[in-house]
C-alpha atoms as a printed R data frame, in Angstrom:
   type eleno elety resid chain resno      x      y      z
1  ATOM     1    CA   MET     A     1 78.109 27.938 19.731
2  ATOM     2    CA   LEU     A     2 76.103 29.908 17.203
3  ATOM     3    CA   LYS     A     3 72.421 29.709 16.442
4  ATOM     4    CA   ALA     A     4 71.070 30.702 13.056
5  ATOM     5    CA   ASN     A     5 67.507 31.566 12.177
6  ATOM     6    CA   ILE     A     6 66.687 31.097  8.506
7  ATOM     7    CA   TYR     A     7 63.511 32.583  7.063
8  ATOM     8    CA   VAL     A     8 62.363 31.200  3.695
9  ATOM     9    CA   THR     A     9 59.596 32.934  1.760
10 ATOM    10    CA   LEU     A    10 58.187 32.707 -1.734
11 ATOM    11    CA   LYS     A    11 59.474 35.330 -4.145
12 ATOM    12    CA   ASN     A    12 57.125 38.131 -5.144
13 ATOM    13    CA   GLY     A    13 54.967 37.055 -8.056
14 ATOM    14    CA   VAL     A    14 55.053 33.352 -7.152
15 ATOM    15    CA   LEU     A    15 51.576 32.012 -6.457
16 ATOM    16    CA   ASP     A    16 50.983 30.810 -2.903
17 ATOM    17    CA   PRO     A    17 47.997 28.413 -2.900
18 ATOM    18    CA   GLN     A    18 48.519 27.540  0.772
19 ATOM    19    CA   GLY     A    19 48.479 31.222  1.690
20 ATOM    20    CA   GLU     A    20 45.297 31.728 -0.345
21 ATOM    21    CA   ALA     A    21 43.604 28.810  1.434
22 ATOM    22    CA   VAL     A    22 44.539 30.253  4.836
23 ATOM    23    CA   LYS     A    23 43.333 33.706  3.795
24 ATOM    24    CA   LYS     A    24 39.945 32.299  2.728
25 ATOM    25    CA   SER     A    25 39.650 30.369  5.989
26 ATOM    26    CA   LEU     A    26 40.446 33.485  8.013
27 ATOM    27    CA   LYS     A    27 37.731 35.396  6.138
28 ATOM    28    CA   VAL     A    28 35.245 32.597  6.918
29 ATOM    29    CA   LEU     A    29 36.218 32.980 10.589
30 ATOM    30    CA   ASP     A    30 35.258 36.701 10.319
31 ATOM    31    CA   TYR     A    31 38.769 38.126 10.090
32 ATOM    32    CA   GLY     A    32 37.698 40.341  7.211
33 ATOM    33    CA   GLN     A    33 40.601 42.769  7.604
34 ATOM    34    CA   VAL     A    34 43.074 40.149  6.286
35 ATOM    35    CA   GLU     A    35 44.260 41.256  2.833
36 ATOM    36    CA   GLU     A    36 46.996 38.744  2.042
37 ATOM    37    CA   VAL     A    37 48.648 35.692  3.589
38 ATOM    38    CA   ARG     A    38 51.998 34.270  2.479
39 ATOM    39    CA   ILE     A    39 53.243 31.011  3.949
40 ATOM    40    CA   GLY     A    40 56.956 30.413  4.495
41 ATOM    41    CA   LYS     A    41 59.381 28.386  6.565
42 ATOM    42    CA   PHE     A    42 61.358 29.137  9.712
43 ATOM    43    CA   ILE     A    43 64.444 26.981 10.299
44 ATOM    44    CA   GLU     A    44 66.776 26.974 13.319
45 ATOM    45    CA   VAL     A    45 70.318 25.646 12.910
46 ATOM    46    CA   TRP     A    46 72.877 25.341 15.724
47 ATOM    47    CA   LEU     A    47 76.554 25.354 14.776
48 ATOM    48    CA   GLU     A    48 79.666 24.566 16.793
49 ATOM    49    CA   GLY     A    49 82.292 27.281 17.007
50 ATOM    50    CA   ASP     A    50 82.073 31.044 17.023
51 ATOM    51    CA   ASP     A    51 83.391 32.122 13.603
52 ATOM    52    CA   ARG     A    52 80.425 34.132 12.362
53 ATOM    53    CA   GLU     A    53 81.888 34.811  8.907
54 ATOM    54    CA   SER     A    54 82.540 31.129  8.211
55 ATOM    55    CA   ALA     A    55 79.159 30.168  9.661
56 ATOM    56    CA   LEU     A    56 77.358 32.676  7.471
57 ATOM    57    CA   LYS     A    57 79.087 31.299  4.367
58 ATOM    58    CA   GLU     A    58 78.086 27.736  5.307
59 ATOM    59    CA   LEU     A    59 74.521 28.769  6.091
60 ATOM    60    CA   GLU     A    60 74.209 30.505  2.722
61 ATOM    61    CA   GLU     A    61 75.434 27.302  1.025
62 ATOM    62    CA   MET     A    62 73.006 25.170  3.061
63 ATOM    63    CA   SER     A    63 70.155 27.458  2.116
64 ATOM    64    CA   ASP     A    64 71.041 27.472 -1.593
65 ATOM    65    CA   LYS     A    65 71.537 23.705 -1.783
66 ATOM    66    CA   LEU     A    66 68.809 22.336  0.481
67 ATOM    67    CA   LEU     A    67 66.826 24.620  2.742
68 ATOM    68    CA   ALA     A    68 65.360 26.889  0.055
69 ATOM    69    CA   ASN     A    69 64.559 26.608 -3.624
70 ATOM    70    CA   PRO     A    70 66.337 29.690 -5.032
71 ATOM    71    CA   VAL     A    71 64.243 29.579 -8.203
72 ATOM    72    CA   ILE     A    72 61.013 30.431 -6.379
73 ATOM    73    CA   GLU     A    73 62.071 31.292 -2.828
74 ATOM    74    CA   ASP     A    74 64.050 34.006 -1.067
75 ATOM    75    CA   TYR     A    75 65.761 33.446  2.251
76 ATOM    76    CA   ARG     A    76 67.279 35.503  5.015
77 ATOM    77    CA   VAL     A    77 69.845 34.259  7.523
78 ATOM    78    CA   GLU     A    78 70.391 35.797 10.943
79 ATOM    79    CA   ILE     A    79 73.011 34.555 13.386
80 ATOM    80    CA   VAL     A    80 72.408 34.692 17.130
81 ATOM    81    CA   GLU     A    81 75.109 33.843 19.666
82 ATOM    82    CA   VAL     A    82 74.202 31.238 22.254
83 ATOM    83    CA   ASN     A    83 76.091 30.944 25.529
């Protein structure tokens, strides 16, 4: 079995209103050292089998088609073996 961690983040230059709201709230809570906050997604996917190459191809397709919006988001896939 393989486990994949997928990290989805907004591309540079894309406005992040949720991140701005969190940054303002952190400043109100006296965390004045916070310069920027960007909000993203973390997705875990478990796959049967152990063919990492095939799994990576499928995970890239999943990310392009559903898990991320490639127009405004970047993603990174990492595969971790699970025993």
